[in-house]
VEXDREN-2710 file (C-alpha; in Angstrom, 1 decimal):
% VEXDREN-2710
k/r/px/py/pz
1/MET/-86.8/1.7/-4.9
2/ALA/-85.0/4.3/-6.6
3/TRP/-86.4/8.1/-6.7
4/ALA/-85.5/11.3/-7.9
5/GLU/-85.8/15.1/-6.5
6/LYS/-85.3/18.2/-8.3
7/VAL/-81.9/20.2/-7.6
8/TYR/-82.5/24.0/-8.1
9/LYS/-79.5/26.1/-9.7
10/VAL/-78.5/28.9/-7.7
11/ARG/-77.0/32.1/-9.4
12/ASN/-75.2/34.7/-7.2
13/GLY/-76.9/33.1/-4.1
14/VAL/-80.4/33.3/-5.2
15/LYS/-82.2/30.0/-6.2
16/THR/-83.3/29.9/-9.9
17/LYS/-86.1/28.5/-11.8
18/GLN/-83.9/25.9/-13.5
19/PHE/-82.9/22.5/-12.2
20/THR/-81.6/19.3/-13.0
21/TRP/-82.5/16.0/-11.3
22/ARG/-80.8/14.1/-8.4
23/CYS/-81.1/10.1/-8.0
24/LYS/-81.5/8.8/-4.6
25/TYR/-80.8/4.9/-4.0
26/LYS/-79.8/2.4/-1.2
27/LEU/-76.4/1.6/-0.9
28/PRO/-75.3/-2.1/0.3
29/ASP/-74.9/-1.2/3.9
30/GLY/-78.4/0.4/3.9
31/ARG/-77.2/4.2/3.8
32/GLU/-78.5/6.6/1.0
33/GLY/-76.5/7.2/-2.1
34/SER/-77.0/9.7/-4.6
35/GLU/-76.0/10.8/-8.0
36/SER/-76.8/14.4/-9.5
37/GLY/-76.8/16.1/-12.9
38/PHE/-79.6/14.1/-14.5
39/PRO/-81.7/16.4/-17.3
40/THR/-85.0/14.2/-16.6
41/LYS/-86.5/12.6/-13.9
42/ALA/-87.0/9.3/-16.0
43/LEU/-83.2/9.0/-16.6
44/ALA/-82.3/9.6/-13.0
45/VAL/-84.7/6.9/-11.8
46/ALA/-83.6/4.4/-14.4
47/TRP/-79.9/5.0/-13.5
48/GLY/-80.7/4.5/-9.7
49/GLU/-82.8/1.4/-10.3
50/GLU/-79.8/-0.1/-12.2
51/GLN/-77.3/0.4/-9.3
52/GLU/-79.7/-1.2/-7.0
53/ARG/-80.0/-4.1/-9.6
54/LEU/-76.1/-4.4/-9.6
55/ILE/-76.2/-4.3/-5.9
56/ARG/-78.5/-7.2/-5.7
57/GLU/-76.5/-9.2/-8.3
58/GLY/-73.1/-8.2/-6.1
59/THR/-71.4/-6.7/-9.3
60/TRP/-72.0/-3.0/-8.3
61/ILE/-69.1/-0.6/-8.0
62/ASP/-69.3/2.5/-6.0
63/PRO/-69.3/5.7/-8.5
64/GLY/-67.2/7.7/-6.5
65/LYS/-64.5/4.8/-7.3
66/ARG/-65.1/4.5/-10.9
67/THR/-63.5/7.9/-11.5
68/THR/-60.2/7.1/-9.5
69/THR/-57.1/7.2/-12.0
70/PHE/-54.6/4.7/-12.2
71/GLY/-51.8/6.9/-10.5
72/GLU/-54.1/7.4/-7.7
73/PHE/-54.5/3.8/-7.1
74/ALA/-50.9/2.8/-7.8
75/ARG/-49.8/5.2/-4.8
76/THR/-52.7/3.3/-2.6
77/PHE/-51.6/0.2/-3.7
78/MET/-47.9/0.7/-3.1
79/LYS/-48.6/2.0/0.4
80/SER/-50.5/-1.4/1.4
81/ARG/-48.3/-3.6/-0.3
82/GLU/-44.6/-3.4/1.4
83/LYS/-42.1/-5.6/-0.1
84/ARG/-38.3/-6.1/0.5
85/GLY/-36.4/-2.9/0.1
86/ARG/-34.9/-3.7/-3.5
87/THR/-38.3/-5.3/-4.6
88/ASP/-40.3/-2.1/-3.5
89/GLY/-37.6/0.1/-5.0
90/THR/-37.9/-1.7/-8.3
91/ARG/-41.5/-1.4/-8.4
92/TRP/-41.2/2.7/-7.9
93/ASP/-38.6/2.8/-10.7
94/ARG/-41.0/0.9/-13.4
95/LEU/-43.8/3.2/-11.9
96/ASP/-41.8/6.7/-12.3
97/ASN/-39.9/5.9/-15.3
98/HIS/-42.3/4.1/-17.3
99/ILE/-45.9/3.4/-16.3
100/LEU/-47.3/6.7/-14.7
101/PRO/-45.7/9.2/-17.5
102/ARG/-48.6/7.1/-19.7
103/TRP/-51.1/6.0/-17.4
104/GLU/-51.2/8.8/-14.5
105/GLY/-54.3/10.2/-15.1
106/THR/-56.3/7.6/-16.9
107/PRO/-59.4/6.5/-14.9
108/LEU/-59.2/2.5/-13.9
109/GLY/-62.4/1.9/-15.9
110/LYS/-60.8/3.1/-19.1
111/ILE/-58.0/1.0/-19.1
112/THR/-58.1/-1.6/-22.1
113/TRP/-55.9/-4.5/-22.7
114/PHE/-55.9/-2.9/-26.4
115/ASP/-54.4/0.4/-25.3
116/VAL/-51.9/-1.0/-22.8
117/ASP/-50.5/-3.9/-25.3
118/THR/-50.3/-0.9/-28.0
119/TRP/-48.2/1.3/-25.5
120/GLN/-45.8/-1.4/-24.3
121/GLN/-44.8/-2.1/-28.0
122/THR/-43.7/1.5/-28.1
123/MET/-41.7/1.5/-25.2
124/PRO/-37.9/2.3/-25.8
125/VAL/-36.8/-0.4/-23.3
126/GLU/-35.7/-4.1/-23.5
127/ASP/-38.3/-6.7/-24.1
128/VAL/-38.0/-8.2/-20.7
129/THR/-38.4/-4.3/-19.1
130/ARG/-41.7/-4.2/-21.1
131/GLY/-43.1/-7.5/-19.6
132/HIS/-42.2/-6.6/-15.9
133/CYS/-43.9/-3.2/-16.7
134/VAL/-47.3/-4.9/-18.1
135/SER/-47.0/-7.5/-15.3
136/LEU/-46.8/-4.6/-12.5
137/MET/-49.7/-3.0/-14.0
138/SER/-51.8/-6.1/-14.0
139/THR/-51.0/-6.8/-10.5
140/ILE/-52.3/-3.3/-9.4
141/MET/-55.4/-4.0/-11.8
142/THR/-56.1/-7.1/-9.8
143/ALA/-55.8/-5.2/-6.5
144/ALA/-58.3/-2.6/-8.0
145/VAL/-60.7/-5.7/-8.4
146/ASP/-60.4/-6.9/-5.1
147/ALA/-60.8/-3.3/-3.5
148/GLU/-64.0/-3.0/-5.9
149/TYR/-62.8/-0.1/-8.1
150/VAL/-63.2/-2.2/-11.4
151/LYS/-65.3/-5.4/-12.0
152/VAL/-62.3/-7.2/-14.0
153/ASN/-58.8/-6.8/-14.8
154/PRO/-58.8/-6.5/-18.7
155/LEU/-54.9/-7.4/-18.4
156/PHE/-55.1/-10.6/-16.4
157/GLY/-54.0/-13.9/-18.4
158/ARG/-53.3/-11.9/-21.6
159/ARG/-50.1/-12.4/-23.9
160/ARG/-48.1/-9.4/-24.8
161/THR/-47.8/-8.7/-28.6
162/ARG/-43.9/-8.7/-29.3
163/ALA/-42.2/-7.0/-32.2
164/THR/-40.7/-9.1/-34.8
165/SER/-39.7/-6.8/-37.5
166/GLY/-36.7/-4.2/-37.9
167/ASP/-34.2/-4.4/-35.2
168/ALA/-36.4/-6.5/-32.8
169/ALA/-35.9/-9.2/-35.2
170/ARG/-32.1/-9.0/-34.8
171/PRO/-30.5/-11.1/-31.9
172/LYS/-28.9/-8.9/-29.5
173/PRO/-24.9/-9.5/-29.0
174/PRO/-24.2/-11.2/-25.9
175/LYS/-22.4/-9.3/-23.3
176/ILE/-19.4/-11.9/-23.3
177/GLN/-18.0/-12.3/-26.6
178/ARG/-16.9/-15.8/-26.8
179/ASP/-18.8/-19.2/-27.8
180/GLY/-19.2/-21.4/-24.5
181/GLY/-19.3/-18.1/-22.4
182/VAL/-17.3/-18.1/-18.8
183/ARG/-14.5/-20.7/-18.5
184/PRO/-13.3/-21.9/-14.8
185/GLU/-9.8/-20.7/-16.1
186/ASP/-11.0/-17.1/-16.1
187/ALA/-12.3/-17.1/-12.7
188/VAL/-9.0/-18.5/-11.7
189/LEU/-7.0/-15.7/-13.8
190/VAL/-9.1/-12.8/-12.6
191/ALA/-8.7/-13.8/-8.9
192/GLU/-5.0/-14.2/-9.1
193/ARG/-4.8/-10.7/-10.8
194/LEU/-7.1/-9.1/-8.1
195/GLY/-5.2/-10.7/-5.0
196/PRO/-6.2/-12.7/-2.1
197/ALA/-8.7/-10.3/-0.4
198/VAL/-10.7/-9.7/-3.5
199/GLY/-9.8/-12.9/-5.7
200/VAL/-11.3/-15.2/-2.8
201/HIS/-14.5/-13.5/-3.3
202/VAL/-14.4/-14.0/-7.2
203/LEU/-13.7/-17.7/-6.7
204/THR/-16.3/-18.4/-3.9
205/THR/-18.7/-16.8/-6.3
206/ALA/-17.5/-19.1/-9.2
207/PHE/-17.4/-22.2/-7.4
208/GLY/-20.3/-21.7/-4.7
209/GLY/-22.7/-20.0/-6.6
210/LEU/-23.4/-16.9/-4.4
211/ARG/-25.4/-13.7/-5.3
212/TRP/-23.8/-10.5/-5.4
213/GLY/-25.8/-9.5/-2.2
214/GLU/-25.4/-12.6/-0.4
215/GLY/-21.5/-12.6/-0.9
216/LEU/-21.6/-9.1/0.6
217/GLY/-23.6/-10.2/3.8
218/LEU/-21.6/-13.3/4.5
219/HIS/-20.5/-13.2/8.1
220/ARG/-17.3/-14.7/9.4
221/ASP/-19.5/-16.4/12.1
222/ASN/-21.5/-18.1/9.2
223/SER/-18.0/-19.3/7.3
224/LEU/-16.8/-22.8/7.3
225/LEU/-19.2/-24.2/9.5
226/LEU/-19.4/-28.0/9.8
227/ARG/-22.2/-30.1/8.2
228/ARG/-22.3/-33.4/9.6
229/GLN/-24.6/-36.3/8.2
230/GLN/-24.8/-40.0/8.5
231/TRP/-23.1/-41.7/5.5
232/GLY/-23.4/-45.7/5.4
233/ALA/-21.4/-46.8/8.4
234/GLY/-19.8/-43.5/9.1
235/GLU/-20.4/-39.8/8.8
236/PHE/-20.2/-37.3/6.0
237/VAL/-18.2/-34.0/7.3
238/CYS/-17.6/-30.8/5.1
239/PRO/-17.2/-27.2/5.6
240/VAL/-20.3/-25.1/4.5
241/LEU/-21.0/-21.0/3.9
242/ARG/-24.3/-20.3/5.9
243/ILE/-26.5/-17.9/3.5
244/THR/-29.0/-16.2/5.9
245/GLU/-28.9/-12.5/4.9
246/GLU/-27.8/-10.3/1.9
247/PHE/-26.8/-6.4/1.2
248/ALA/-29.2/-4.7/-1.3
249/GLU/-28.4/-1.4/-2.6
250/TYR/-31.5/0.6/-3.7
251/GLN/-33.3/4.1/-4.0
252/LEU/-35.2/4.3/-0.5
253/ARG/-38.5/5.9/-1.1
254/ASP/-41.3/7.0/1.6
255/LYS/-44.8/5.4/1.5
256/ASP/-45.9/8.1/-1.1
257/GLY/-43.0/7.1/-3.5
258/ARG/-40.7/10.3/-2.6
259/LYS/-37.0/9.6/-3.3
260/LEU/-34.9/9.5/-0.2
261/GLY/-31.6/9.0/-1.5
262/TRP/-29.7/5.6/-2.1
263/GLN/-29.1/3.0/0.6
264/LEU/-27.3/-0.2/1.1
265/ARG/-29.0/-2.4/3.5
266/LEU/-28.8/-5.7/5.1
267/GLU/-31.7/-7.8/4.6
268/PRO/-33.0/-11.3/5.2
269/THR/-32.5/-13.6/1.9
270/LYS/-35.0/-13.1/-0.8
271/ASN/-37.1/-16.5/0.0
272/ASP/-36.8/-19.5/1.9
273/GLY/-35.0/-21.4/-1.0
274/SER/-32.3/-18.7/-0.8
275/THR/-31.5/-19.3/3.0
276/ARG/-29.2/-22.5/2.7
277/ASP/-25.9/-23.7/3.9
278/VAL/-23.5/-24.2/0.5
279/ASP/-20.8/-27.3/0.6
280/VAL/-17.1/-26.0/0.2
281/PRO/-14.8/-28.0/-1.7
282/PRO/-11.5/-28.4/-0.1
283/PHE/-9.4/-25.8/-2.2
284/LEU/-11.8/-23.1/-1.5
285/ALA/-12.0/-24.1/2.4
286/ALA/-8.3/-23.8/2.2
287/LEU/-8.3/-20.2/0.6
288/LEU/-11.3/-19.2/2.9
289/ARG/-9.4/-20.3/6.1
290/ALA/-6.1/-18.3/5.1
291/HIS/-8.3/-15.3/4.3
292/LEU/-10.1/-15.2/7.5
293/ALA/-7.0/-15.5/9.3
294/ASP/-5.7/-12.5/7.7
295/TRP/-9.0/-10.4/7.6
296/PRO/-10.0/-8.3/10.5
297/HIS/-13.5/-7.5/9.6
298/GLU/-16.7/-9.2/10.4
299/ARG/-17.9/-9.4/6.8
300/ILE/-15.5/-11.5/4.9
301/PHE/-15.9/-10.1/1.4
302/ALA/-16.0/-6.3/2.1
303/THR/-13.6/-3.3/1.2
304/PRO/-10.2/-3.0/2.7
305/SER/-11.9/-0.4/5.6
306/GLY/-14.8/-3.2/6.2
307/LYS/-17.6/-1.4/4.5
308/PRO/-19.7/-3.3/1.8
309/TRP/-18.9/-2.9/-1.8
310/ARG/-21.0/-0.2/-3.7
311/ARG/-21.2/-1.4/-7.1
312/GLY/-19.4/1.8/-8.5
313/ASN/-16.4/1.0/-6.2
314/TRP/-16.2/-2.6/-7.0
315/SER/-16.4/-2.1/-10.9
316/ARG/-13.5/0.1/-10.4
317/ALA/-11.6/-2.7/-9.1
318/PHE/-13.3/-5.5/-11.0
319/ARG/-13.6/-4.3/-14.5
320/PRO/-9.7/-3.4/-15.2
321/ALA/-8.9/-7.0/-14.1
322/CYS/-11.3/-8.5/-16.9
323/ASP/-11.2/-6.0/-19.5
324/GLY/-7.7/-4.9/-19.3
325/ARG/-6.1/-1.6/-18.4
326/ASP/-3.2/0.6/-20.1
327/GLU/0.2/1.1/-18.7
328/ARG/0.5/4.1/-16.6
329/PRO/4.2/5.6/-16.2
330/LYS/5.6/6.7/-12.8
331/ARG/5.3/10.5/-12.3
332/GLN/5.5/12.7/-9.4
333/GLY/2.6/11.7/-6.9
334/VAL/1.7/8.7/-9.2
335/ALA/2.8/5.3/-8.8
336/TYR/3.7/2.9/-11.8
337/ARG/1.0/0.6/-12.9
338/ALA/1.6/-2.1/-15.2
339/ALA/-0.6/-3.0/-18.3
340/TRP/-2.9/-5.9/-18.1
341/GLU/-4.0/-7.8/-20.9
342/PRO/-7.7/-8.6/-21.2
343/ILE/-8.9/-11.7/-19.8
344/LEU/-12.5/-11.7/-20.5
345/PRO/-14.3/-8.5/-21.6
346/GLY/-17.7/-8.2/-20.1
347/LEU/-17.3/-10.7/-17.4
348/ASP/-19.3/-9.7/-14.2
349/MET/-20.4/-11.8/-10.9
350/ARG/-23.5/-12.6/-12.4
351/ALA/-21.7/-14.6/-15.1
352/LEU/-19.5/-16.2/-12.3
353/ARG/-22.7/-17.4/-10.4
354/ALA/-24.1/-18.8/-13.8
355/LEU/-20.4/-20.7/-14.1
356/HIS/-21.1/-22.3/-11.0
357/ASP/-24.4/-23.5/-12.2
358/THR/-22.9/-24.7/-15.7
359/LEU/-20.3/-26.5/-13.8
360/GLN/-22.8/-28.3/-11.8
361/ALA/-24.7/-29.5/-14.9
362/GLU/-21.1/-30.4/-16.3
363/ILE/-20.1/-32.7/-13.6
364/GLY/-23.6/-34.2/-13.3
365/VAL/-25.0/-32.8/-9.7
366/LYS/-28.3/-34.3/-9.2
367/GLU/-31.2/-32.0/-9.4
368/PRO/-32.1/-31.9/-5.5
369/LEU/-28.6/-30.6/-4.8
370/ALA/-28.3/-28.6/-7.7
371/PHE/-31.2/-26.3/-6.9
372/GLU/-30.3/-26.2/-3.1
373/ALA/-26.7/-25.0/-4.1
374/ALA/-27.8/-22.3/-6.0
375/GLY/-30.4/-21.0/-3.6
376/HIS/-33.3/-21.8/-6.2
377/ARG/-36.8/-23.2/-5.1
378/ARG/-37.3/-26.3/-7.2
379/PRO/-40.6/-26.4/-9.1
380/GLY/-42.7/-29.5/-8.9
381/ILE/-43.8/-32.1/-6.3
382/LYS/-40.2/-33.9/-6.5
383/ARG/-39.1/-30.8/-4.1
384/HIS/-41.1/-32.8/-1.4
385/TYR/-39.8/-36.2/-2.2
386/GLN/-36.1/-36.0/-3.3
387/LYS/-33.5/-34.7/-0.9
388/PRO/-29.9/-34.3/-1.2
389/THR/-28.0/-37.2/0.1
390/PRO/-24.4/-37.4/1.3
391/ALA/-23.1/-39.2/-1.5
392/MET/-24.5/-36.5/-4.0
393/ARG/-22.7/-34.0/-1.9
394/ALA/-19.4/-35.6/-2.0
395/GLU/-20.0/-35.9/-5.6
396/ARG/-20.3/-32.4/-6.2
397/LEU/-17.4/-31.3/-4.0
398/ASP/-15.1/-33.9/-5.7
399/GLY/-16.4/-32.8/-9.0
400/LEU/-15.8/-28.9/-8.4
401/GLU/-12.3/-29.8/-7.0
402/GLU/-11.3/-31.6/-9.9
403/VAL/-12.5/-28.8/-12.2
404/PHE/-10.6/-26.3/-10.3
405/TRP/-7.2/-27.9/-10.4
406/SER/-7.7/-28.6/-14.1
407/ALA/-8.2/-25.0/-14.7
408/MET/-4.9/-24.4/-12.5
409/ARG/-3.0/-26.8/-15.0
410/ASN/-4.6/-25.4/-17.7
411/VAL/-3.3/-21.8/-17.0
412/GLY/0.1/-22.7/-15.9
413/LEU/-0.5/-21.7/-12.3
414/ARG/0.9/-24.1/-9.2
415/THR/-0.4/-21.4/-6.7
416/LEU/-2.4/-18.7/-5.9
417/TRP/-1.0/-16.0/-3.9
418/GLY/1.0/-18.5/-2.4
419/ARG/-1.9/-20.1/-0.4
420/VAL/-2.7/-23.3/-2.5
421/ASP/-0.1/-25.6/-4.2
422/LEU/-0.7/-27.5/-7.4
423/ARG/1.7/-30.1/-6.7
424/LYS/-0.2/-31.3/-3.6
425/HIS/-2.7/-32.6/-6.4
426/GLY/-1.2/-34.4/-9.0
427/PRO/0.9/-33.4/-12.0
END
């Protein structure tokens, strides 16, 4: 049963006749709780009885937690929910750059869906980033409910309001200005221009579907292994690339979110669907064998010194091959450099990975194998029932092989760096 007691004010170390009331009540663990500052005894007792009622109902929230701000709890959440380095860095970036500047000092109990929805509409970023920020806020608020800081998450299950007027209604221009997007011919031309060491990385992405970090993490010990499966009365055999790890580049932070500099780290693949063996078509296997014979380093797609590509260094090599470059005359200390016409401005490695998935759809790769090759976890119950068969794998390899040689014919090439010859594959 709650009760109240007087709390006399003290001035210059001397107790005065002025007082307020302090409420006393029992906490869920049997200890004594208190709350001060009530002007009357009746208000203090009523407040305490309300707390005890909520405790009996199981809906009580510790008053000391009610004033916790979103910023304080967000940092507690980040310390207790460690993710892969890239994921953790992305979360901190969204907190630092977008969420905390607005919600840092707001008590958790004062956050409403109306205020959050109004705020996200005004964010000067792409709509997808707005959605990610609101989703992260909702995840943190759900954790606050679980930790008994608030009773409910006001963001859970709510649909954001999207701007539909002004510039928001205009479609965003695509990065690649061409109907139909990337062609296999583009991948062939860029690879030929970049030379064998870099060009084979381009073709492996376009015809194997590796993610950027997966390509950087590919070890020669996991390259061109053999898959063997019973197929009818015989055996299906094909070379594979085993994807088990990847390089991730991100801002490293300590547990309190303080920046510690940019890091390029080798990590396990992002999920169980990403760890996989990718079947390699014959043309690509031939190119990779020649590359491995020449390449002295363990990571087969790396800088000439064997270090993983940083995104900035890669762009300096890759962008001119796609976007074109001006001629550079020879002068003292500087070698002559020929001009390059653009092949496909805006092309990047993500678009080449998307090309692989597009080609799989074009040649009719069956869903179980299409998801596996792309490193995607297939949704639904069919994931457990339908598995890739050797016939599916052979059909995919034949299709990709034909697409490649067709692209070679279309661009007028018979060889790539002297390592494959179109004359061996028909007119």
